[in-house]
C-alpha positions in Angstrom: 97.7 118.4 117.2 98.7 121.3 115.2 97.7 121.6 111.8 100.8 121.4 110.1 101.4 117.8 111.7 98.0 116.6 110.4 97.9 115.0 107.2 95.2 115.9 104.9 91.9 113.7 105.1 91.8 111.1 101.9 88.7 109.4 102.7 86.5 107.0 100.7 82.8 106.7 101.7 81.6 103.3 101.0 78.8 101.1 101.1 76.2 99.4 99.0 73.9 101.3 96.6 71.2 103.4 99.3 73.7 103.2 102.1 73.9 107.4 101.8 77.1 108.0 100.2 76.9 110.8 98.6 75.1 112.6 101.1 76.9 111.4 104.1 80.6 112.2 102.1 79.8 115.7 101.2 78.6 116.7 104.4 81.7 115.0 105.9 83.7 117.1 103.2 81.8 120.2 104.5 82.8 119.3 108.2 86.1 118.9 107.5 87.0 121.6 105.0 86.3 123.9 108.2 89.9 122.5 109.4 91.0 121.8 105.9 89.5 124.6 103.6 90.8 123.2 100.2 89.1 120.0 100.7 86.6 119.0 98.7 83.9 116.0 97.7 83.4 113.8 94.4 81.1 111.3 93.8 82.6 108.4 91.8 79.6 108.1 90.0 80.9 110.9 88.0 84.0 109.1 87.3 82.4 105.8 85.6 83.3 105.6 82.0 79.9 105.7 80.1 79.9 102.3 79.0 79.4 101.2 82.8 76.8 103.8 83.6 75.3 102.3 80.1 75.4 98.5 81.5 73.9 99.5 85.1 71.2 101.6 83.3 70.5 98.4 81.5 70.6 96.3 84.8 73.7 94.6 84.1 75.9 93.9 87.0 79.4 95.5 86.4 82.2 92.7 86.5 85.8 93.3 87.8 86.9 94.1 84.3 84.4 96.7 84.5 85.4 98.1 87.8 89.2 97.8 87.9 90.0 101.2 85.3 87.2 103.1 87.6 89.0 102.0 90.7 92.4 103.2 90.0 90.9 105.9 88.8 89.1 106.4 92.5 92.8 105.9 94.1 94.2 109.0 91.7 91.5 111.4 92.4 91.7 110.9 96.1 95.8 112.1 95.6 94.5 115.2 93.6 93.0 117.0 96.3 95.6 119.1 97.3 93.8 120.2 100.3 92.4 116.5 100.8 89.6 114.6 99.1 86.3 112.5 100.4 84.8 110.4 97.5 81.7 108.6 97.7 82.7 105.2 96.2 81.1 101.8 97.1 84.4 99.9 97.4 82.4 96.8 98.1 85.3 94.1 97.7 88.8 94.6 99.5 90.1 94.0 96.4 88.3 97.3 95.3 89.5 98.8 97.7 93.4 97.7 97.2 92.9 99.1 93.6 92.1 102.3 95.6 95.2 102.2 97.9 97.1 101.6 94.9 96.8 105.1 93.8 96.4 106.8 96.9 98.2 104.2 100.2 96.6 106.7 102.7 93.4 106.3 102.1 90.9 106.0 104.7 87.5 104.1 104.5 84.1 104.7 106.0 81.8 101.7 105.7 78.5 103.3 106.1 76.1 100.2 107.9 72.6 100.2 106.9 70.0 97.7 107.8 68.9 95.9 104.6 65.2 96.5 104.7 66.3 100.2 104.9 68.6 100.0 101.7 66.4 98.4 99.8 63.5 100.9 100.6 66.0 104.0 99.8 67.0 102.3 96.8 63.4 101.8 95.5 62.8 105.5 96.5 65.5 107.0 94.8 64.2 108.6 91.4 66.5 109.1 88.3 69.6 107.3 89.4 71.0 105.0 87.1 71.5 102.3 89.5 68.3 100.2 89.5 66.9 98.4 92.7 67.6 95.5 91.0 71.5 95.6 91.4 71.1 96.0 95.2 71.3 92.3 95.8 74.3 91.6 93.9 76.1 94.5 95.6 75.0 93.2 98.6 76.6 89.8 97.8 79.9 91.0 96.9 80.2 93.6 100.1 83.1 92.4 102.3 82.9 94.6 105.0 86.1 96.8 106.3 88.5 94.6 107.8 90.4 95.5 111.0 93.5 95.6 109.2 92.0 98.0 107.2 92.6 101.9 108.0 89.1 103.2 108.6 86.0 102.5 110.4 82.4 101.0 109.9 79.9 103.5 110.8 76.0 103.1 111.0 74.0 105.2 109.2 71.2 106.2 111.4 70.4 109.1 113.2 70.6 112.8 111.4 73.5 113.7 109.0 75.1 115.7 111.7 75.5 112.6 114.3 76.7 110.1 111.1 79.5 112.4 110.3 80.4 113.0 113.8 80.9 109.3 114.3 83.0 109.1 111.2 85.4 112.0 112.0 85.4 110.3 115.7 86.5 107.0 113.9 88.5 108.6 111.2 90.8 110.5 113.9 90.1 112.9 117.0 90.9 116.2 116.0 89.4 116.5 112.5 
């Protein structure tokens, strides 16, 4: 497949807090940039309005009214990456992914799958992040795994970063 016939990747690396979205997303963007040099990475945490950040810092889960404008912005941001873009975003529910697709219909999702005990350990040992460990259970309650009819794949986040990124690329599109 020639580079001209390949559309630029627009990928959301998703999952609950502690799943490794930022780490795997940045590494995935680095790997894809070898083929798509203008591709970049954004952590959607940077797109939250300050009111959402303050709410989470206070240990209050976001509701759908809080999330909707942020998720629409995530979708719009995916299309702004002229050479492609990878965004780390929880995108926990299908309705949230639908809002992202409203802004970027060709978005693909990589759902990072991590055992519950490991998620809890990661979140508990992540100093300085505005998302407190107490909100992990609310995220897991909200999680709707990626559907078979949604573009993307569920990828186990175990092993080293290169292994997980290779799984993601293989699941998305051979040849990336």
